[in-house]
C-alpha positions as CSV (number, residue, x, y, z in Angstrom):
1,M,-17.0,-26.1,18.1
2,A,-13.2,-26.2,18.1
3,L,-12.5,-23.2,16.3
4,A,-13.5,-19.5,16.6
5,T,-12.7,-16.5,14.7
6,L,-12.8,-13.0,15.9
7,F,-11.6,-9.5,14.6
8,S,-9.3,-6.9,16.0
9,R,-6.6,-4.5,14.6
10,A,-2.9,-4.3,14.6
11,Q,-0.8,-0.8,14.6
12,L,1.4,-0.2,11.4
13,G,2.5,3.3,11.5
14,I,-0.8,5.2,11.5
15,E,-2.5,2.4,9.6
16,A,-4.8,-0.3,11.3
17,P,-4.7,-3.5,9.2
18,L,-7.6,-6.0,10.2
19,V,-6.4,-9.0,12.1
20,S,-8.2,-12.3,12.2
21,V,-7.9,-13.8,15.7
22,E,-8.4,-17.5,15.3
23,V,-8.4,-19.8,18.2
24,H,-8.4,-23.6,17.9
25,L,-8.8,-26.2,20.6
26,S,-7.2,-29.8,19.9
27,G,-6.3,-32.9,21.7
28,G,-2.7,-33.5,23.1
29,L,-0.7,-32.2,25.8
30,T,-1.8,-28.9,27.7
31,S,-0.2,-26.0,25.7
32,F,-0.8,-22.4,24.6
33,S,0.9,-20.9,21.6
34,I,0.5,-17.9,19.6
35,V,1.6,-17.5,16.0
36,G,1.5,-14.7,13.7
37,L,4.7,-12.3,14.2
38,A,3.6,-11.7,17.7
39,E,6.2,-9.6,20.1
40,T,6.7,-10.3,23.8
41,A,3.6,-8.5,25.2
42,V,1.4,-10.3,22.9
43,R,2.9,-13.7,23.7
44,E,2.6,-13.0,27.4
45,S,-1.3,-12.8,27.0
46,R,-1.5,-16.3,27.8
47,E,-0.9,-15.7,31.4
48,R,-3.2,-12.7,31.6
49,V,-5.9,-14.7,29.7
50,R,-5.5,-17.8,31.8
51,S,-5.9,-15.8,35.2
52,A,-8.8,-13.7,33.7
53,L,-10.8,-16.8,32.5
54,M,-10.4,-18.7,35.9
55,L,-11.1,-15.5,38.2
56,S,-14.1,-14.7,36.0
57,G,-15.8,-18.0,36.7
58,F,-14.7,-19.9,33.5
59,D,-13.0,-23.0,33.0
60,Y,-9.7,-22.9,31.4
61,P,-9.5,-25.7,28.9
62,Q,-6.7,-28.3,29.7
63,R,-5.9,-28.8,25.8
64,R,-3.7,-27.8,23.2
65,I,-4.7,-24.0,22.6
66,T,-3.4,-22.4,19.2
67,V,-4.1,-18.8,18.5
68,S,-3.2,-17.4,15.0
69,L,-3.2,-13.6,14.4
70,A,-3.6,-13.6,10.5
71,P,-2.0,-12.0,8.5
72,A,1.0,-13.7,9.6
73,D,3.4,-11.1,8.3
74,V,2.0,-8.1,9.9
75,P,3.9,-7.5,13.2
76,K,1.6,-7.3,16.4
77,E,2.4,-5.7,19.6
78,G,0.8,-4.7,22.9
79,G,-2.1,-6.2,25.0
80,R,-4.8,-5.1,22.5
81,F,-5.5,-8.9,21.6
82,D,-6.0,-10.2,25.1
83,L,-10.1,-9.9,25.0
84,A,-10.3,-11.4,21.5
85,I,-8.1,-14.3,22.6
86,A,-10.1,-14.9,25.9
87,I,-13.4,-14.8,24.0
88,G,-12.2,-16.9,21.3
89,I,-11.2,-19.6,23.9
90,L,-14.5,-19.5,25.3
91,Q,-16.3,-19.7,22.2
92,A,-14.1,-22.5,20.9
93,S,-14.7,-24.5,24.1
94,N,-18.7,-24.1,24.1
95,Q,-18.7,-22.2,27.3
96,I,-20.3,-19.2,25.4
97,N,-22.3,-19.0,22.2
98,C,-22.2,-15.8,20.4
99,A,-23.5,-15.2,17.0
100,H,-22.2,-11.5,16.7
101,L,-18.5,-11.9,16.3
102,E,-18.7,-10.9,12.7
103,S,-20.0,-7.6,13.6
104,V,-17.6,-6.5,16.3
105,E,-13.9,-5.7,16.7
106,L,-12.4,-6.2,20.2
107,Y,-9.6,-4.0,21.6
108,A,-8.7,-4.4,25.4
109,E,-6.0,-5.7,27.6
110,L,-7.1,-7.9,30.5
111,G,-6.4,-7.5,34.0
112,L,-5.8,-10.8,36.0
113,D,-9.2,-10.3,37.4
114,G,-10.7,-10.0,34.1
115,C,-11.2,-6.4,34.0
116,L,-10.8,-4.4,30.8
117,R,-7.9,-2.0,30.4
118,P,-7.4,0.7,27.8
119,V,-4.9,0.5,25.0
120,K,-2.4,3.0,23.7
121,G,-2.7,4.1,20.0
122,L,-6.2,2.9,19.2
123,F,-7.6,5.9,17.4
124,P,-6.5,4.7,13.8
125,A,-8.1,1.1,14.7
126,L,-11.4,3.0,15.7
127,L,-11.4,5.0,12.5
128,A,-10.8,1.8,10.5
129,C,-13.6,0.1,12.3
130,Q,-16.0,2.8,11.7
131,Q,-15.2,2.6,8.1
132,A,-15.8,-1.0,8.2
133,Q,-19.1,-0.5,9.7
134,R,-18.3,-2.6,12.7
135,V,-18.9,-2.1,16.5
136,A,-15.9,-1.6,18.9
137,L,-15.8,-3.5,22.0
138,L,-13.4,-1.8,24.3
139,A,-12.9,-0.4,27.9
140,D,-15.2,2.3,29.0
141,S,-12.3,4.7,29.4
142,M,-11.8,4.5,25.6
143,H,-15.2,5.4,24.7
144,S,-14.4,9.1,24.2
145,D,-11.8,8.3,21.6
146,A,-14.4,6.2,20.0
147,A,-16.8,9.1,19.8
148,L,-14.2,11.4,18.2
149,A,-13.6,8.8,15.6
150,G,-17.3,8.3,15.0
151,C,-17.4,4.5,15.9
152,A,-20.2,2.8,17.6
153,V,-19.3,0.9,20.7
154,V,-20.8,-1.7,23.1
155,P,-22.1,0.1,26.1
156,G,-22.1,-1.2,29.7
157,V,-18.6,-3.1,29.3
158,R,-16.6,-3.5,32.6
159,D,-15.1,-6.8,32.7
160,L,-14.7,-10.3,30.7
161,L,-17.9,-11.6,32.3
162,S,-20.1,-8.6,31.3
163,V,-18.6,-9.0,27.8
164,C,-19.9,-12.5,27.6
165,Q,-23.2,-11.8,28.8
166,L,-23.7,-8.8,26.3
167,L,-22.3,-10.9,23.4
168,Q,-24.9,-13.9,24.1
169,Q,-27.9,-11.5,23.9
170,D,-30.2,-12.1,21.0
171,E,-29.6,-8.7,19.8
172,L,-26.2,-6.9,20.3
173,A,-26.6,-3.4,21.8
174,S,-24.6,-0.7,20.5
175,E,-24.5,3.1,20.8
176,L,-22.7,6.2,19.2
177,V,-21.3,8.1,22.0
178,E,-21.6,11.8,21.8
179,P,-18.2,13.6,21.5
180,P,-17.2,15.8,24.2
181,V,-18.5,19.4,23.8
182,R,-16.0,21.3,21.8
183,S,-14.6,24.0,23.8
184,E,-13.3,27.4,22.5
185,Q,-9.9,27.3,21.1
186,Q,-7.6,27.9,24.1
187,V,-4.9,30.7,23.9
188,A,-1.9,30.2,26.0
189,H,0.0,33.2,24.5
190,D,-2.1,35.9,23.1
191,L,-0.5,38.3,20.6
192,A,-1.4,41.1,22.7
193,Q,1.4,40.3,25.0
194,V,3.6,41.2,22.3
195,R,4.8,45.0,22.6
196,G,6.5,46.8,19.6
197,Q,7.9,44.7,16.7
198,Q,5.1,45.6,14.4
199,A,7.2,44.4,11.3
200,A,7.5,41.2,13.0
201,R,3.8,41.1,13.9
202,L,3.0,41.6,10.2
203,A,5.3,38.7,9.2
204,L,3.7,36.4,11.6
205,E,0.2,37.3,10.2
206,I,1.6,36.6,6.7
207,T,2.9,33.4,7.9
208,A,-0.4,32.2,9.4
209,A,-2.3,33.4,6.3
210,G,-0.4,31.5,3.8
211,G,1.0,28.5,5.8
212,H,4.6,29.8,5.1
213,N,7.8,29.2,7.1
214,L,9.3,32.0,9.1
215,L,13.0,32.6,10.2
216,M,13.6,35.2,12.9
217,Q,17.0,36.5,13.8
218,G,17.7,38.8,16.6
219,P,19.6,39.4,19.9
220,P,18.1,37.6,23.2
221,G,15.2,39.2,24.4
222,S,13.9,40.6,21.3
223,G,10.6,38.6,21.3
224,K,11.4,35.8,19.0
225,S,10.1,33.1,21.2
226,L,7.2,35.0,22.4
227,L,6.0,35.6,18.9
228,A,6.5,32.0,17.8
229,Q,4.5,30.7,20.7
230,A,1.6,33.2,19.8
231,L,1.5,31.8,16.4
232,P,-1.1,29.1,17.2
233,S,-3.4,31.6,18.6
234,I,-3.9,33.5,15.2
235,L,-4.3,30.1,13.4
236,P,-8.0,29.1,12.5
237,A,-9.5,26.1,14.6
238,L,-8.7,22.7,13.2
239,S,-11.6,21.0,11.1
240,K,-12.8,17.8,12.2
241,E,-11.0,16.0,9.4
242,A,-7.7,17.9,10.3
243,A,-8.1,17.0,13.9
244,R,-8.8,13.4,13.1
245,E,-5.5,13.2,10.9
246,C,-3.5,14.6,14.0
247,A,-5.2,12.4,16.3
248,A,-4.2,9.2,14.7
249,I,-0.4,10.5,15.1
250,H,-0.9,11.5,18.6
251,S,-2.8,8.6,19.7
252,I,0.1,6.1,18.7
253,S,2.4,8.4,20.5
254,G,0.4,8.3,23.6
255,K,-0.5,11.9,23.7
256,S,-3.9,13.3,24.8
257,L,-6.4,14.1,21.9
258,D,-8.5,16.7,23.9
259,R,-6.7,19.8,22.8
260,L,-6.9,18.7,19.1
261,F,-10.6,18.3,19.2
262,A,-10.8,21.6,20.9
263,G,-9.7,22.9,17.6
264,E,-6.3,23.9,19.0
265,P,-3.5,23.5,16.3
266,P,-0.3,21.4,17.4
267,F,2.5,23.3,18.4
268,R,5.8,21.4,19.0
269,S,9.0,23.0,20.4
270,P,11.7,20.3,20.8
271,H,14.9,21.1,22.6
272,H,17.8,21.8,20.3
273,S,19.6,18.5,21.6
274,A,16.6,16.5,20.1
275,S,18.1,13.7,18.2
276,S,17.3,12.8,14.5
277,A,15.3,10.1,15.4
278,A,13.3,12.2,17.9
279,M,12.7,14.8,15.3
280,I,11.8,12.7,12.1
281,G,10.7,9.5,13.8
282,G,12.3,6.0,14.0
283,G,12.8,3.1,16.1
284,S,13.0,-0.7,15.3
285,I,9.1,-0.4,14.8
286,P,9.1,3.3,13.8
287,H,7.1,5.9,15.7
288,P,6.4,9.5,14.6
289,G,8.7,12.2,15.4
290,E,8.2,16.0,16.1
291,V,7.7,16.8,12.5
292,S,4.7,14.3,12.3
293,L,3.2,15.4,15.8
294,A,3.3,19.1,14.5
295,H,1.1,17.9,11.3
296,Q,-1.4,20.7,10.7
297,G,0.3,22.9,13.2
298,V,3.5,24.5,14.1
299,L,7.0,23.3,14.7
300,F,9.2,25.9,16.4
301,L,12.9,25.6,16.7
302,D,14.4,27.9,19.2
303,E,18.2,28.4,19.1
304,V,18.3,26.7,15.7
305,A,22.0,27.1,15.3
306,E,22.6,25.0,18.3
307,S,20.9,21.9,16.8
308,S,22.7,19.2,15.1
309,C,23.5,19.7,11.4
310,S,22.5,16.1,10.6
311,T,19.2,16.8,12.2
312,L,18.6,20.1,10.6
313,Y,19.5,18.4,7.0
314,M,16.9,15.9,7.7
315,L,14.1,18.7,7.8
316,R,14.4,19.3,4.2
317,E,12.6,16.7,2.7
318,P,9.5,17.0,5.1
319,L,9.3,20.6,4.2
320,E,9.0,19.8,0.6
321,T,6.9,16.7,0.5
322,G,4.8,17.0,3.5
323,S,5.5,13.5,4.8
324,V,8.0,11.3,6.3
325,S,9.0,7.8,4.9
326,I,10.9,5.5,7.3
327,A,12.3,2.3,5.7
328,R,13.0,-0.7,7.7
329,A,14.1,-4.3,6.4
330,K,10.5,-5.7,6.3
331,A,8.3,-2.7,5.8
332,R,7.9,1.0,5.1
333,F,6.3,3.4,7.3
334,S,4.7,7.0,6.2
335,F,3.7,9.7,8.4
336,P,2.1,12.8,7.5
337,A,4.1,15.9,8.4
338,R,2.6,19.1,6.8
339,F,3.5,21.8,9.3
340,M,4.9,25.3,9.4
341,L,8.5,25.6,10.3
342,V,9.3,28.5,12.5
343,A,12.8,29.1,13.8
344,A,14.7,31.7,16.0
345,L,18.2,32.3,15.4
346,N,20.8,34.5,17.4
347,P,23.2,36.7,15.2
348,C,26.3,35.2,16.9
349,P,27.3,32.9,19.6
350,C,26.9,35.6,22.3
351,G,23.9,37.0,20.7
352,Y,24.6,40.6,20.6
353,Y,26.3,41.2,17.3
354,G,24.8,44.1,15.3
355,D,22.6,45.1,18.2
356,G,24.2,48.7,18.3
357,S,26.2,48.2,21.6
358,D,29.6,47.0,22.2
359,R,28.7,43.9,24.2
360,C,29.5,41.2,21.4
361,V,33.0,39.7,22.0
362,C,32.5,37.1,19.0
363,A,35.4,36.9,16.5
364,L,34.2,37.3,12.8
365,T,35.3,33.9,12.0
366,A,33.1,32.7,14.9
367,I,30.2,34.5,13.7
368,E,30.5,33.3,10.1
369,R,30.9,29.9,11.6
370,Y,27.9,30.1,13.7
371,Q,25.5,31.4,10.9
372,A,26.7,28.6,8.5
373,R,25.2,26.0,10.7
374,L,22.0,27.0,9.1
375,S,22.7,25.9,5.6
376,G,21.9,27.6,2.3
377,P,19.4,24.8,1.3
378,L,17.6,24.9,4.5
379,R,17.6,28.9,4.6
380,D,16.0,28.6,1.0
381,R,13.0,26.9,2.6
382,F,12.2,29.7,4.6
383,D,9.6,31.9,2.9
384,L,10.1,34.9,5.2
385,Q,13.3,36.0,6.9
386,I,13.2,38.9,9.3
387,T,15.7,40.5,11.8
388,L,14.3,41.9,15.0
389,A,15.9,44.6,17.2
390,A,15.4,44.9,20.7
391,E,12.8,46.9,21.8
392,D,13.3,50.1,24.3
393,Q,12.9,49.0,28.0
394,A,10.9,52.3,28.6
395,D,8.3,51.3,25.7
396,L,7.8,47.7,27.3
397,I,7.4,49.1,30.9
398,R,5.3,52.1,30.2
399,A,3.1,51.1,27.3
400,S,-0.4,51.8,27.8
401,E,-2.0,51.9,24.6
402,P,-4.0,48.7,23.7
403,V,-2.3,46.2,21.3
404,E,-4.3,44.3,18.8
405,G,-5.1,40.7,20.1
406,S,-5.0,37.3,18.6
407,A,-8.7,37.1,18.1
408,T,-8.7,40.1,15.8
409,V,-5.8,38.9,13.7
410,R,-7.3,35.3,13.7
411,A,-10.3,36.8,11.9
412,R,-8.1,38.2,9.2
413,V,-6.2,35.1,8.8
414,E,-9.3,33.1,8.5
415,A,-10.6,35.3,5.6
416,A,-7.4,35.0,3.9
417,R,-7.2,31.4,3.9
418,E,-10.8,31.2,2.8
419,V,-10.2,33.0,-0.3
420,Q,-7.0,30.6,-1.1
421,L,-9.3,27.5,-0.4
422,Q,-12.1,28.6,-2.7
423,R,-9.6,29.6,-5.4
424,Q,-7.2,26.8,-5.6
425,G,-8.2,24.2,-2.8
426,C,-5.0,24.8,-0.9
427,L,-2.9,27.3,1.1
428,N,-0.5,29.5,-1.0
429,A,2.5,27.7,0.6
430,Q,1.3,24.6,-1.0
431,L,1.0,25.9,-4.6
432,D,2.8,23.6,-7.2
433,V,5.5,24.9,-9.6
434,A,2.9,25.5,-12.5
435,Q,0.6,27.5,-10.3
436,V,3.5,29.6,-9.2
437,Q,5.0,30.4,-12.6
438,S,1.5,31.7,-13.6
439,L,1.3,34.2,-10.8
440,L,2.8,37.2,-12.8
441,S,1.4,36.1,-16.2
442,H,-1.1,39.3,-16.0
443,S,1.8,41.7,-16.1
444,E,5.1,41.7,-18.4
445,A,6.4,44.7,-16.4
446,L,6.1,42.8,-13.1
447,Q,7.7,39.8,-14.5
448,Q,10.7,42.0,-15.7
449,L,10.9,43.5,-12.2
450,Y,11.0,40.5,-10.5
451,I,13.5,38.9,-12.8
452,D,15.8,41.9,-12.2
453,A,15.2,41.8,-8.3
454,T,15.9,37.9,-8.0
455,S,18.9,38.3,-10.1
456,A,20.4,41.2,-8.1
457,L,19.9,39.2,-4.8
458,S,21.2,35.8,-6.4
459,L,18.2,33.9,-5.3
460,S,17.9,30.4,-6.2
461,A,14.9,28.9,-8.0
462,R,13.5,27.8,-4.9
463,S,13.6,31.1,-3.1
464,T,12.2,32.9,-6.2
465,H,9.1,30.5,-6.1
466,R,8.5,30.8,-2.3
467,L,8.7,34.7,-2.5
468,L,6.2,34.6,-5.2
469,R,3.9,32.5,-2.9
470,V,4.4,35.1,-0.1
471,A,3.4,38.0,-2.8
472,R,0.0,36.0,-3.5
473,T,-0.7,35.9,0.3
474,L,-0.1,39.5,0.6
475,A,-2.5,39.9,-2.3
476,D,-4.9,37.9,-0.6
477,M,-4.7,39.9,2.6
478,S,-5.3,43.1,0.8
479,D,-8.3,41.7,-1.2
480,S,-6.5,41.9,-4.7
481,N,-7.2,39.6,-7.2
482,V,-3.7,39.7,-8.7
483,I,-0.3,40.5,-7.5
484,E,0.6,44.0,-7.6
485,Q,4.0,45.9,-7.5
486,E,3.7,46.6,-3.7
487,H,3.1,43.0,-2.9
488,L,6.0,42.0,-5.0
489,L,8.4,44.4,-3.3
490,Q,7.0,43.9,0.1
491,A,7.8,40.0,-0.4
492,L,11.3,40.7,-1.5
493,S,11.8,42.7,1.6
494,Y,11.5,39.4,3.8
495,R,14.5,38.2,2.2
496,H,17.9,39.3,3.5
């Protein structure tokens, strides 16, 4: 046989299109060529494959070797095709005879001695392999990722020689590796660490219960960062489906998946100097940014007024659509980005304006310019906006009364979310316009009250709808089937 066909998968955003690895041996001068839009690391596989074949005891064919990675218009990168190319050469040169190549997909980089090395960003490919009902053949160290994806693997694979021995058996052995035991959700920052700030704690609970966005303004040391860091501890654990969505993004970014499958929602806190590409995603072959890495979790922007205005402007579309689309000359890439945005803002450049002391030295024009860095359209996208005051030092040091911890608050958040999911199939923050407009249809008096209040506050249409979503969350937290006047007024109090 002079032609062999095997299967692997490329990486295209968080998608994993199937790639047919076709290896053809023909007469002529000895050569090795790879076609099919292969980047440098893929083309360099010829040297790794040559050495691996020879050091594993096989003959390297002194013929013209052509490797085609089809479809030809899909970019291929990395060393994941090494193993498929090596097995294809052995099959095409009749050094092995395998009848199982239709039922397996191969992903591994080869060492010069033939050992199998793990590949970055393989989780989307393993998910697709599982859906195609094939078996994955990859390095042992990647079996945990395959278990999380629910993909069957070929056991006992160490190097190229052991792969060839397994593939030539009459029946191909495969197993479904048990996923690691799911540990309890780890809490790095418990809400019990926050002393005082009762209004802010309630706003944080509302944010978690409805999946809303939160803007906190206050002087340095008032607890803005601590509150934001405690938010993941009161969120429900990720479901298996949500964890797999996040894992596909984190895998192609080279991040660990262990915390996701322990149920911990992502928490991303990029520095305010992060570029637009780092925040939104980009590159010649686009990779996900911070907004996508925060999918199903929290994106915290500390010192948000110090961030680049262009970077902040780019957040507006993901906040509305829940996804990021990056267009390049040859392709368009889409990454999910459904996250809760929490931002912390000082009232002025020095931070002490309006704190009741005379420490602020900022001119009024400097304060206005500083506040204006957070534009009106972006402020509109924060469902809740609160102002924190610094806590008294004596209360912080001498506090002895127990404070409600994250576990208790998380139970209430889970109950409120369950009500929302059963009623409408999504969180209140994701209600569409038609659903929002019907929230006050039960009471003409409440409609008029809300019209008068929003007119007096000169709220935009977006702010009006977002506050109604908050009111619906407050109603859910109080076990009310409809929005009452108290819920409406409380929601209005979170807009200043």
